[in-house]
N, C-alpha and C positions, 0 to 999 in steps of 0.2 A: 504494500500500500504506500503510495507516494502522496504526501500532503504538502502543498505549497502554501505559504503564508499562514501558518498555524497561529501566529500571534499578529494582531492588527498592527499595521504600519501607520505612523503619523503622516500627515499631509506633507508632501514634498520629498519623502524618502523613497528612493527608487528600489523596487524589489530586486534583491540579489540572489534569491534562492535558486531561481532557474538559470542563473548565470554561471554556475559552477557545477562540475561533475568530476567523478573519479574515472579517468580514462580507461584504466585497466585494473580490475580488482584481482586480488589473489584467488586462486582456484577455489571454488565453492562459495565465495562471497557474492552477495547481490545487494543492490540498493533497496532498503526497506522504507525509508522516509526521507523527505526533503522539506525543511521548514525554516522559519526565521526564529532567532533566539536573541533576547536581549542579554548581553553579558555585563557583569559588573564593571563600571567605569567606562563603558562604551557610549558613544554619542549616536551610534547607528546600530541597527540589528545585524547580527552575524548570520551567515548561512549555516544551517546545521544539517549535515547529511548523516544518516544512520545506515551503516552497512552491517550485514550479518551473514553468518554461514549456517544459521539455524540453531547454533549453540552459543557462540560468542557474538557480542555486539561491539562495534567500534563507532564512536561518535567523532565526526569531523566538523570542526568549526572553521569558517573562513570569515575574517573580519578585516576592515580597513583600520590600520593603526590611527589612533587619535592624534591630534596636534601635539607635537613634541615627544611622541612615543616612538621608540625605535623597535622595529620588528626583531624578534629573537629567533635563533635557530638552535636546536639541541634536543636532547632526549632525557628521559628520567623515568623513575618508577616510584609508585606509592603502593605498598603492599603488592597485590596481584595485578594492579593496573600499570600498563605501560603507556607512555606518552611520547610523541615526537612532534616537534614544531619546526616549520620551515617558512620560507617566504616565496610566494608565487605572484609575479607581476605586482609587487608592492603590497600584497595582502598577506596577513599572518594566517597560516594554515596549521591547525593543531589537530592531531588524531589521538584519541584516548580510548583504551579498551583493555579488557582482561584477556589479552593475547600476547604472544611473544613480541619483544621489542622490534624485531625485524618486520613483523606484520604491520604494526602501526606506522613504521617508517615507510614501508612499501606503499601503503595506502596514501599517506600524506604526500609522498613524492609524485603520485599520479593524479593529484587534483589539478585541474586545468579549467580555464574559462570555457564556458559552453558556447 
């Protein structure tokens, strides 16, 4: 099920959810949802893509860095969750999920404008 615009957008904010996709997913993964998400400290909604293999779920967030914010690149773990952050065409792309680190990295590196 793909859901666009799950949260209302304020007047004048361009919808970005349909503007991003994961070009190539790891074997067995598929796009389950596409929506908008307001992230703390953001002045605009992020695109939130949810991919799954039926067991594990990975959330992918694509956002424009706010004024004065520098996009980050790197990886990390919190408990069983792996995260990988990169920059694609000036947008911060972060993938998070309870999957191996190389899986979130592979997904984040395949995010492209649609």
